[in-house]
N, C-alpha and C positions, 0 to 999 in steps of 0.2 A: 480636310479632315469638316465634316458635320456629327452634331449638334445628333437627328435624325437621322432617317433617312432622303438625302442628296437626291430633291426634286419634289420631295412632300412635305418638308417640313415648313415652317414658319409662317407668318401673316397672307402671305401670299399666297398659298399651295391654296389652300379650300375655298375660294371664293375664286368672284369677277373683280378688273378692279379696275379702275379709272385708272387712262393717262391723258398727261399734259402734253398731247399729243395734237403741236401744232402749224400748220401749210403754210411755210418760209412766205407768209405774205407778210409786208411791213406794220399794216396797218393791227389784222389779226392778231401780228405780234405784242404788238403794244399796245392791243385789248387786253391782251391774258397778261401782259407782267403787272400791267397796274390795275389788274380785278383785284388780285389779292394783297395789294398793300397796306392798304389803312388797316386794313385785320392782321397784317401783324403787323402792325406798329412803326412802318417804316425801317426797316430794322433789312429787306429786304436788299440787295445788288443788281443792278441793272446790270453787266458787264456778264455777272454770274449767272440769270434767268439763263438770256442769249444764249449760253455753253449749250445750256444745260436742253432750249427750246432744241438749238441743233442736234448737239449728239441723242437726245432721244428722237428727234425725228431719225433720219440717219439709220441708226441702231433699232427702229423698228419697224423701218421696211424692208431692212436688211431677214430681220426673223419673219419675214412675207414672206421673202426670199426660198427661206429655208423650210419653209412649205407651212409653219403656220395659219389656218385656217378665219382667216379674216370676214366675217358676215359681209355680205356685197347688197349696198341698197340698192333701192328701183329704177337709177337711174346707171346699174348695171357697177359703182363706185366701190370700192374697200371703205371700209369703214374700220377705222385703226384710232380707237381713242378709247378702247375699252380694250380687253386682255381677259381671257380665263388660266386663271392659278394654274390649274391640276394640267393644267395643255399644254401650257407655255415652257412651264419649268421641265413637265418631263421630256420637251424636244431639245427642252437645253443640256438637260443630263445627257443626253442620246448622242449629241457632239460634241460634252468633253470627253466620254467616254470612245468618240469616231477615235477626238484627235490624240488620242493616249493617257490620257489624264488618268491618276487611280487618285481613284475614290475612296475613303474609309471611313464609310457610314456610321451608324452608329456611335462613333468616336471622337462625342466631346473636348475642345483643349482646354486645358485647366494651369495651363501658362506659359510661358515665355520662354525663351535661350538667349541669353546675351551671350559679345564674346565681352571681352577685355574690356575698354572703349567705348562701353556701355550700346553699342547698338544690335537689334535684334536681331537674332541667329539663328530664329527659327520655333518649333514649340514642343509641345510633350504633353498626354492626355492618355484616357483612357478607353477603349473597349468595354458601353457599358452589356456589352452581352457575358462577355469573355470574362470582364475582368484585366482582359489582359494590355500593359502596357504600352505608350505609343511615345516615339521619339523622335521629333525629326529637324534636323540643318537646314537650314535654307538658308542663301542670301537674301530674300526678302521677304518680310509673312504682308498679307492684308485683312484685316480684320471685319470681315461681315455678317459678324454675328446679333446685328439687329439693336434693338432698345431693351427696355425691359418693361415689363410690365405685371409685373409683382404678383406674379402665379394667381392673376385675377379671373381662370377663367374665358376667358374670350378666346376663339376659334383660333388656331394656330399658333396661340402670342401666350401657350406658358413650357417655351422653349423661349424664351427673352429673359433675359430674365440679368440683364446684364457684364454677363460674362468675361463677350471682350471688353467692358467699357476696368472693369479690376484689372484685369489683365496688362491692361494696356497701361491702367496707373503705379502699380507698380514697377513697371519700363522710366514713369518718373513722365507719361504722360500727361495733356495739357485738355482739359474740355472748354466748349461755352456752349452759350447759352443752356442749363441743366436749370437753370429756373421755367423755362417754359418745361412744363411735363405736367402737368397738370392733367391731362386728355382725360376724357371719361366718353365711354361707345353706349348706345341705348342698347340694348339686349332684352328680348322677353325674361323674364326670376326666373323659367325654367331651361334657356339652353343658351347655350354659347357665341351666339352668330353673330356678332357687332361690324356686319356693314349695314352702312346707317339710310343706305341713301334713297329705299322707297320710306324712312318716316316725313318726306318730303309732302305726302297724300296723307299722310296722318292725320285727324283730330285727337286730345290727350285727355282723358276723363277721370274724376274727381271718382269715388266709390259709385256713387251715388248713380254717378250718369251725363251729370253735367262737367259742361268742356272748361275744362282750364284756361284761362285767358291769358293770350301770349304764348301757350308752351309750345306753338308750331310758326313761331316768329325769329328772328334772329337773333334773340335772347333766351329763347325756348332752351338750353340746356341748360341755363342757370336757374330756372325755372324750375322746371324739374324736377330739381337737384335741390328745387327749398322748397319745393309740394314730398320728395318723398322724405328730410331730415322729419316731415311730420305723419304722415299718413301713405298710403299707396296710392303707384299711378295707372289709371290702364289705358290701352290705348284699341285706335282703331284704326283703319286703312277705308278712308268711307268720302273723301277729297277728288272726288270728280276721275276718276279711277276708269276710264269705261275698259269696257273686253277686251280688248287691243292692245289697251296699257298691261290690264291682269295676265296679257298669255304672254308680252314681252318680262314682264315681271320674273313670271316662269322660267322663263328659260336665260337673261340673265345669271339669276342669281336663285338658283335651284335651294340651296340649303340655307338660306334663310326661314323658308317654310317645311322647312324641316321636323324642327319639335313643335311648329303647331298644326300640322296632319298628326304627328303621335297623339293628340290629344283633341282630336278631331275640333280643331279652333277653324273656321270662313275668316280671316284676316279682315273681311271685305266686310261682313256685316258684323264682326264679333268682337266686343272687347277684349283685351288680353291684358298681365298683366306685363308690367317693360320696369328694370332698373339699368340704372348709369354701373357700366363695372369698365374701371382703371383699367388704363392702356401705358398711361405713362409716358417715355417717352418713344413708344413705340407712333404714336399717333402728335408727339410731341415735335417738337423742331431743333432736343437738343442733342449733345452727343462728345463726339473728339474734335478737338481743333484740328481745324484744318487748313492749313500754313500755304500753301495756297494753288495752281492748277495738280499741283502729276493726286493733289488728294494727298499729299505726306503730312504726317502727323510729328509731331515737335521731339518723336524719338526715329531719330536712325535708324531705316529698315524696316519702319512699321506704316503704314499705310490703310485708309479706310473707307469706307465704303459703305452707300445706307443708312439703315437708323441709328448704323451703330454709328458712323460722323455728323455734324450738327446739320441741319439744316436753313438754318436760321438765311443761309446765300442768300438761299432766291426763294425765300418763303416769311423770313421773322421770322414776329414769332407770335402767327398759329399755319395749321394746317393739318390734314386732316389721312383718314385712310388713301391709299391710292393715289393718283393724280399729285399733284408736287409729288410728295414720296415716293411714287412707282418712277416717274421721271427722274428723281436724284440718282433709285439705286439703278439705272438702267445708265447714267452717265457715267456716277464715282465710281463704277464695279469694272465699267472701261476705262475711265483714267487711270484710278488707280493700278489695277493687272498691268497697262501697259510700259508705268513709271514703277510697278515695283520689282517687274523684269529690267529694263533698262537699269535699275541702282545694282542691283542682284548680279548684270555683264559687268559692270564697273568696276567691280569689286576681281574679277579673273580667276585664275583659276585656285588664287588659294582659298577661296569662300567659305568652301567643307573644311577645310584644316585647321581653321580658326577652335581654340581653344573654348567653350559655351563652359555657360554654367546657368542652371535654372534657375527661374526666381519668385518663383508662387509660395505665399506665405500664410496666412488665414483657410483656413482650415483645411491644407495639403500640413504644410512644419509649423510645432510648436512646444513651447519647454512646459504648457503643463502636464498636469498625470492624464487627464482624459481630453477626447474629444467634447467639442463644446454641442448642444442637441439643436443640430438643422433645425426639425420642423420647430421648435419651439421659438428660435430666431429668428422662423421665417413669418411665423401667427405674431409675433410683437411688433415686428415690421408692419404687416398690412394694419395693425391694429390705429400707425397715426400715420398711414398714405391713402391706405382709404376712405377714410370718411371725410366727406362732403366738406364738410363746416373746421377739417381739418388742410383740406388741401383743394377742392376747388376755388375755398373762400376764405383765403389765406389774411394772418395779424399776424402783427411783430410777433405778439406772445403767444401764441398759436405754434409759428414756426418755433420761436428759444424752446417752449415747454417739449415738445416731440426731439427737436436735436442732442434735449439734455437725455433724455429716455435710449436715443440712436446713438450717438456717443455711449455710453455707459453700453448698452451689448456689444458695439467695435471693440472697448476696450475690454468685456467680456471673453470676444474669439481671440482676440491676443493675448491673453492668458493662460488658453483652451490649449486640448495639445491638440494635433492631425491626425482628421481622418483616418479609414483605410479602405484598398479596394474600391467597390461603386459608392461606398457611399460619399467619399472624396467629391461627387459633382455632385451632391444635393451640399454638403459642406460650402463647398466654391459657389452654387447658385446663394447658398444663404449669405454670406460674405458679400460678394458681389452687390444683394438687393439693399443692403446693408448699408454698404458705403455710396451705391447712384441714390437715394434717398437722403446722405448725408451730404453731397452734393448740390442734389437738386433746393432743398431746404435755404443750407447756406448761401444758398447763388439767392432763392429767393428770399431770405435778410436784406440783402445786399438791395436793391431794386425794388427802390420804398416810392416804388409807382404802380398801377393799373397800366400792362400793356402789352396784347396780343391776347393769351393765353394764360399770364400771369393776374390773378386778380387777388388786390390788395383789396381788402373794405378800406383798412384803417388808412390808406390812403388812395381813395374812390378814380384818382384824374390820370392821366397820360402826361408828366413828367417832360417838356419838351428838353432839358439839360440830358436826362439821358438816356439820347434813341443814341446808346454805346452797346455794344456789345460786355456783358459779363464773362469773362474765363474763371474757372478754378481749377482743384486739382489739391496732391494731398492726401494721403492716406489717414494719419493719426492724429495725421493733425489740418485739419481741413484749412484751403487760403481759399480767397476770393479778388480779383481784381479786378479791375476798370482797364481796356481796351483803348481805351479813351476817345475814339470812332468807330462806326459800323466800317471801316472799312483797314478791319484789322489781317486781312489774310493777303497780306501783296510778297511777303518772304516769299526772296527766291533761291534758288538751289546750290546760290554759287555760297548765300545766309546762311542757310540750315548746313552742310558741310560745314563751314565753321565753328557751327556752332557746338 
């Protein structure tokens, strides 16, 4: 089931994506694993990195065998370090159709089904175009719903509103790393493309044309954000961009230039205004807690893949678009699908005869006289998570201040009635965004240090005693607890069944 049209929706679909694709050379792999460990706060695990590198290499080579047209360099060697989203997702759709998979397009899932023992046993939702409700029993469910970008209008990201998080939490699932959720991406003020690789060749300017010192450096994103709090920021891609590099840029990411072309702006010679759009947990690293190598969540029958799951295991507290996230999606999708199929098979022929119930609550069912306003709730949530001086530059007082209002929003939704028809989709998006913000900020409040993308102005240093993951969960009462160390993902299948 896809919230949009399967093969065209989501953050990967409209853009070129870099890949964490490294040949199986021990030295190259060692360098690749070490390259971002410090940036991510040393929370990544080498064993998981190795698994992802192995699986990504294998799967991308399989995509090449299926006919994806990877470019060839001057030596005749296929270059597989990047991939065009629209092309490979179209190929993937054809593959699953040929395999006999039934696809429900424009059919967002709204809630999970569970059996009498609390095991996930299917899902239910609605077709956005017809209003027809659907309900499907299954031996297992894989959540590949992406992260939460809070409807910040990043290209491909407005379907990513944390829906899978909410459904999983209602079943009792746990999260990890939700404090690593303050990812902002550069974009023109008048466009939605947030793929920012070309800004590596950019100079950032004040309105009077004076370059902004340090804005293109290692801490450039923070400098841009601090400047935007007071005045506009302009950009020009004017650093050592040869005609050959320009030609490559146009070919690699044509979407980047589209909003500029429409305004008659030459980005290589003219200044244009830029902003930072929140991408939350899409380019963050937090998500559903993964218990073991199968990508199982803490709920039996429920698995997670891609941005719906935590990526701390391979990149700690910092990542970006494509690269590690893309490799994780490619690998975790493979593992979770295989494990979900094995688990469903283990249930035997009676799996679809189980008594099940739908467990969706806020936005679907309620005792109130009328439904809450989804649009007002979304706007109120965005007011807490969009501002740079509240989310990117965090303080304990600021987080507690926002949580007071977010908790109030949640209580108001709890006391409201459920929406009807296709309005349920928007109500569930609103509820998921409020829930996600609460897990984010309560985890951020607990991590009293600066590590990875999590910046605490009141705790500006990295604390060696907090080299561990923070787990979170709950709906009416959000809880946060330490995993004690950065190796909590070692639960065996036997232990999971016993739980």
